[in-house]
LUMGU-165092 format. One record per residue (C-alpha): residue number from 0; residue in three letters; x, y, z. Coordinates in Angstrom, 2 decimals, padded with zeros to 5 digits. Each point is the difference from the previous one (the first is absolute). Example, Ala and Ser with C-alpha at 12.3 -4.5 7.8 and 13.67 -1.06 7.14 Angstrom:
2
REC, 0, ALA, 012.30, -004.50, 007.80
REC, 1, SER, 001.37, 003.44, -000.66
// end
This chain:
231
REC, 0, UNK, 024.06, -002.60, 017.26
REC, 1, UNK, -003.69, -000.75, -000.51
REC, 2, UNK, 000.57, -000.28, -003.75
REC, 3, UNK, 002.90, -002.43, 000.49
REC, 4, UNK, -002.19, -002.08, 002.29
REC, 5, UNK, -002.72, -000.10, -002.61
REC, 6, UNK, 002.47, -001.08, -002.69
REC, 7, UNK, 001.27, -002.77, 002.27
REC, 8, UNK, -003.54, -001.24, 000.61
REC, 9, UNK, -000.74, 000.00, -003.72
REC, 10, UNK, 003.19, -001.93, -000.68
REC, 11, UNK, -000.91, -002.52, 002.71
REC, 12, UNK, -003.42, -000.49, -001.58
REC, 13, UNK, 001.62, -000.53, -003.41
REC, 14, UNK, 002.40, -002.57, 001.47
REC, 15, UNK, -002.90, -001.88, 001.57
REC, 16, UNK, -001.84, 000.07, -003.33
REC, 17, UNK, 003.04, -001.39, -001.81
REC, 18, UNK, 000.28, -002.75, 002.61
REC, 19, UNK, -003.66, -000.96, -000.53
REC, 20, UNK, 000.51, -000.18, -003.76
REC, 21, UNK, 003.22, -001.95, 000.47
REC, 22, UNK, -001.82, -002.48, 002.23
REC, 23, UNK, -002.68, -000.49, -002.68
REC, 24, UNK, 002.62, -000.58, -002.70
REC, 25, UNK, 001.99, -002.30, 002.27
REC, 26, UNK, -003.11, -002.02, 000.80
REC, 27, UNK, -000.77, -000.37, -003.71
REC, 28, UNK, 003.53, -001.26, -000.62
REC, 29, UNK, -000.20, -002.29, 003.03
REC, 30, UNK, -003.13, -001.78, -001.22
REC, 31, UNK, 001.66, -000.70, -003.33
REC, 32, UNK, -000.97, 002.83, -002.34
REC, 33, UNK, 002.77, 000.45, -002.56
REC, 34, UNK, 002.07, 003.20, 000.44
REC, 35, UNK, -000.68, 001.17, -003.61
REC, 36, UNK, -003.74, -000.32, 000.64
REC, 37, UNK, 000.31, 001.98, 003.24
REC, 38, UNK, 002.07, 002.70, -001.75
REC, 39, UNK, -002.43, 000.21, -002.92
REC, 40, UNK, -002.99, 000.25, 002.36
REC, 41, UNK, 001.62, 002.82, 001.99
REC, 42, UNK, 000.90, 001.83, -003.21
REC, 43, UNK, -003.53, -000.35, -001.39
REC, 44, UNK, -001.47, 001.36, 003.23
REC, 45, UNK, 002.44, 002.86, 000.63
REC, 46, UNK, 001.11, 001.36, -003.38
REC, 47, UNK, -003.43, 000.74, -001.56
REC, 48, UNK, -001.04, 001.82, 003.17
REC, 49, UNK, 003.28, 001.95, 000.04
REC, 50, UNK, -000.39, 001.11, -003.60
REC, 51, UNK, -003.71, 000.76, 000.21
REC, 52, UNK, -000.26, 001.39, 003.53
REC, 53, UNK, -000.82, 003.56, -001.13
REC, 54, UNK, -002.60, -001.27, -002.48
REC, 55, UNK, -001.60, -002.23, 002.64
REC, 56, UNK, -000.14, 002.85, 002.53
REC, 57, UNK, -001.71, 002.27, -002.52
REC, 58, UNK, -002.36, -002.80, -001.03
REC, 59, UNK, -001.01, -000.83, 003.58
REC, 60, UNK, -000.54, 003.66, 000.89
REC, 61, UNK, -001.57, 000.73, -003.41
REC, 62, UNK, 002.23, 003.05, -000.08
REC, 63, UNK, 000.43, 002.46, -002.82
REC, 64, UNK, 003.42, 001.46, -000.78
REC, 65, UNK, -000.05, 003.72, 000.69
REC, 66, UNK, 002.26, 002.67, -001.44
REC, 67, UNK, 001.70, 002.80, 002.03
REC, 68, UNK, -002.69, 002.49, -001.02
REC, 69, UNK, -002.78, -002.38, 001.26
REC, 70, UNK, 001.91, -000.65, 003.25
REC, 71, UNK, 000.27, 003.75, 000.52
REC, 72, UNK, -003.75, 000.61, -000.14
REC, 73, UNK, -000.71, -003.11, 002.12
REC, 74, UNK, 002.40, 001.25, 002.67
REC, 75, UNK, -001.59, 003.45, -000.19
REC, 76, UNK, -003.37, -001.60, 000.76
REC, 77, UNK, 001.43, -001.81, 003.04
REC, 78, UNK, 001.80, 003.13, 001.21
REC, 79, UNK, -003.33, 001.83, -000.25
REC, 80, UNK, -001.48, -002.55, 002.41
REC, 81, UNK, 002.85, 000.74, 002.41
REC, 82, UNK, -000.44, 003.75, -000.38
REC, 83, UNK, -003.75, -000.31, 000.63
REC, 84, UNK, 000.64, -002.30, 003.02
REC, 85, UNK, -002.44, -002.48, -001.49
REC, 86, UNK, 001.22, -003.01, 001.99
REC, 87, UNK, -000.50, 001.89, 003.28
REC, 88, UNK, -003.38, 001.34, -001.12
REC, 89, UNK, -001.32, -003.38, -001.13
REC, 90, UNK, 001.34, -001.74, 003.11
REC, 91, UNK, -001.66, 002.56, 002.26
REC, 92, UNK, -003.22, -000.07, -002.00
REC, 93, UNK, -000.17, -003.77, 000.15
REC, 94, UNK, 001.14, -000.54, 003.60
REC, 95, UNK, -003.47, -000.44, 001.47
REC, 96, UNK, -001.10, -002.23, -002.86
REC, 97, UNK, 003.12, -002.13, 000.58
REC, 98, UNK, -000.76, -000.36, 003.70
REC, 99, UNK, -003.63, -000.92, -000.64
REC, 100, UNK, 000.93, -002.47, -002.73
REC, 101, UNK, 002.54, -001.60, 002.34
REC, 102, UNK, -002.62, -000.47, 002.74
REC, 103, UNK, -002.44, -001.53, -002.44
REC, 104, UNK, 002.70, -002.28, -001.38
REC, 105, UNK, 000.95, -001.30, 003.46
REC, 106, UNK, -003.63, -000.88, 000.67
REC, 107, UNK, -000.39, -001.65, -003.40
REC, 108, UNK, 003.15, -002.05, 000.50
REC, 109, UNK, -001.21, -001.20, 003.40
REC, 110, UNK, -003.43, -001.02, -001.31
REC, 111, UNK, 001.54, -001.82, -002.98
REC, 112, UNK, 002.48, -001.83, 002.23
REC, 113, UNK, -002.67, -001.14, 002.45
REC, 114, UNK, -002.45, -001.10, -002.69
REC, 115, UNK, 001.85, -003.35, 000.07
REC, 116, UNK, 001.07, -002.16, 002.95
REC, 117, UNK, 002.64, 001.68, 002.17
REC, 118, UNK, 001.92, -001.51, 002.97
REC, 119, UNK, -001.49, 000.81, 003.38
REC, 120, UNK, 003.18, 001.77, 001.11
REC, 121, UNK, -000.21, 002.30, -002.98
REC, 122, UNK, -003.60, 000.85, 000.85
REC, 123, UNK, 001.06, 000.93, 003.54
REC, 124, UNK, 002.76, 002.25, -001.30
REC, 125, UNK, -002.49, 001.68, -002.33
REC, 126, UNK, -002.54, 000.76, 002.75
REC, 127, UNK, 001.00, 003.71, 000.18
REC, 128, UNK, -000.79, 000.30, -003.70
REC, 129, UNK, -003.37, -001.68, 000.57
REC, 130, UNK, -000.86, 002.57, 002.68
REC, 131, UNK, 001.05, 002.82, -002.32
REC, 132, UNK, -002.13, -001.40, -002.83
REC, 133, UNK, -003.02, -000.31, 002.27
REC, 134, UNK, 000.47, 003.43, 001.54
REC, 135, UNK, 000.93, 001.88, -003.15
REC, 136, UNK, -001.43, -002.15, -002.79
REC, 137, UNK, -002.24, 002.77, -001.24
REC, 138, UNK, 002.86, 002.48, -000.01
REC, 139, UNK, 002.23, -002.43, -001.88
REC, 140, UNK, -002.60, -000.43, -002.73
REC, 141, UNK, -000.43, 003.76, -000.17
REC, 142, UNK, 003.76, 000.52, -000.23
REC, 143, UNK, 000.20, -002.45, -002.88
REC, 144, UNK, -002.77, 001.80, -001.88
REC, 145, UNK, 001.49, 003.44, 000.65
REC, 146, UNK, 003.47, -001.15, -001.10
REC, 147, UNK, -001.50, -001.13, -003.32
REC, 148, UNK, -001.98, 003.20, -000.42
REC, 149, UNK, 003.12, 002.05, 000.78
REC, 150, UNK, 001.66, -001.46, -003.07
REC, 151, UNK, -002.17, 002.10, -002.33
REC, 152, UNK, 001.27, 003.43, 001.15
REC, 153, UNK, 003.51, -001.41, 000.54
REC, 154, UNK, 000.20, -001.28, -003.55
REC, 155, UNK, -001.51, 003.20, -001.36
REC, 156, UNK, 002.65, 002.01, 001.86
REC, 157, UNK, 002.69, -002.31, -001.38
REC, 158, UNK, -001.20, 000.55, -003.59
REC, 159, UNK, 000.02, 003.77, 000.43
REC, 160, UNK, 003.52, -000.05, 001.40
REC, 161, UNK, 001.17, -002.10, -002.93
REC, 162, UNK, -001.39, 002.59, -002.41
REC, 163, UNK, 001.69, 002.74, 002.04
REC, 164, UNK, 003.33, -001.86, -000.21
REC, 165, UNK, -000.43, -000.34, -003.77
REC, 166, UNK, -000.66, 003.73, -000.28
REC, 167, UNK, 002.99, 000.88, 002.18
REC, 168, UNK, 002.31, -002.33, -001.97
REC, 169, UNK, -001.17, 001.52, -003.29
REC, 170, UNK, 000.76, 003.50, 001.29
REC, 171, UNK, 003.39, -000.94, 001.44
REC, 172, UNK, 001.24, -001.77, -003.12
REC, 173, UNK, -001.83, 002.11, -002.55
REC, 174, UNK, -000.82, -003.20, -001.89
REC, 175, UNK, -003.63, -000.95, 000.61
REC, 176, UNK, -000.15, -001.89, -003.32
REC, 177, UNK, 002.94, -002.20, 001.03
REC, 178, UNK, -001.66, -000.79, 003.33
REC, 179, UNK, -003.20, -000.89, -001.86
REC, 180, UNK, 001.95, -002.26, -002.35
REC, 181, UNK, 001.70, -001.66, 002.99
REC, 182, UNK, -003.36, -000.64, 001.64
REC, 183, UNK, -001.28, -001.58, -003.21
REC, 184, UNK, 003.12, -002.16, -000.24
REC, 185, UNK, -000.26, -001.38, 003.54
REC, 186, UNK, -003.78, -000.15, -000.07
REC, 187, UNK, 000.04, -003.44, -001.57
REC, 188, UNK, 002.32, -001.64, 002.52
REC, 189, UNK, -001.04, -001.56, 003.30
REC, 190, UNK, -000.13, 002.20, 003.03
REC, 191, UNK, 002.73, 000.11, 002.61
REC, 192, UNK, -001.23, -001.96, 003.05
REC, 193, UNK, -001.63, 002.22, 002.57
REC, 194, UNK, 001.98, -000.56, 003.21
REC, 195, UNK, -002.78, 001.46, 002.11
REC, 196, UNK, -002.79, -002.20, -001.25
REC, 197, UNK, -000.26, -001.59, 003.43
REC, 198, UNK, -000.72, 003.34, 001.67
REC, 199, UNK, -002.09, 001.44, -002.83
REC, 200, UNK, 001.87, 003.29, -000.44
REC, 201, UNK, 000.46, 001.12, -003.63
REC, 202, UNK, 003.67, 000.37, -000.96
REC, 203, UNK, 001.03, 003.01, -002.10
REC, 204, UNK, 002.08, -000.73, -003.07
REC, 205, UNK, 000.04, 000.18, -003.78
REC, 206, UNK, -001.14, -003.64, -000.34
REC, 207, UNK, -000.60, -001.10, 003.59
REC, 208, UNK, -003.27, -001.60, -001.02
REC, 209, UNK, -001.85, -000.71, -003.20
REC, 210, UNK, -003.29, 001.95, -000.22
REC, 211, UNK, -002.80, -002.32, 001.04
REC, 212, UNK, -003.07, -001.03, -001.93
REC, 213, UNK, -002.07, 002.73, 001.66
REC, 214, UNK, 001.55, 003.47, -000.16
REC, 215, UNK, -001.57, 001.10, 003.29
REC, 216, UNK, 001.70, -002.89, 001.86
REC, 217, UNK, 003.49, 000.39, -001.50
REC, 218, UNK, 002.96, 001.47, 001.86
REC, 219, UNK, 001.39, 001.39, -003.28
REC, 220, UNK, -001.81, 001.82, -002.81
REC, 221, UNK, -000.44, -001.73, -003.33
REC, 222, UNK, 002.97, 000.44, -002.33
REC, 223, UNK, -002.30, 001.58, -002.61
REC, 224, UNK, -001.13, 002.67, 002.49
REC, 225, UNK, 003.58, 000.78, 001.02
REC, 226, UNK, 001.14, 000.29, -003.60
REC, 227, UNK, -002.97, 002.24, -000.87
REC, 228, UNK, 000.95, 002.39, 002.77
REC, 229, UNK, 003.60, 000.16, -001.19
REC, 230, UNK, -000.66, 000.51, -003.70
// end
């Protein structure tokens, strides 16, 4: 039943979308635009996108087409993260850093907001935050510093677990050279967006983040280092 309800909602959304487009076309006709011009405009907008949608998606994502052997070793790497419980480990390891970063961010947001004129009512509503800042200002600064310092061991741990996942995937598939070749192939494309950037917890994954400029601050090892260990 839930699936049927979801289909009905999707169909309703599509109907609404068609109505919006129909209103736009009708308005164009109403103000005197010739029907052939309207039809040609719609065709020029829709057809190229329809024919090139796959190309545009790959272009926007800067994706590389992977073969079934490459997908196998990539999946083996991700399965290794699951087997090693890396998400749980990194979440637990970063939990205190997340909490401290959150406290520091709340304080920073308040200070930035009140650095410009604010309505008197808003200032009254923010009085509890003022008291907290006055009472725990030193602690908040300390928490911010500690949360930044905690990133060094967290990112080091993340790099080691990536190397462990590479090693495990190479053993499971018996194709370390193919995994190395896959890493080299995807090494030139942009990184997948890190969904936990806001909470500063490294995300495990084959290409969850591009290695940074400084190796000691990256969440993932350099591609060259990973390939060296596999070959």
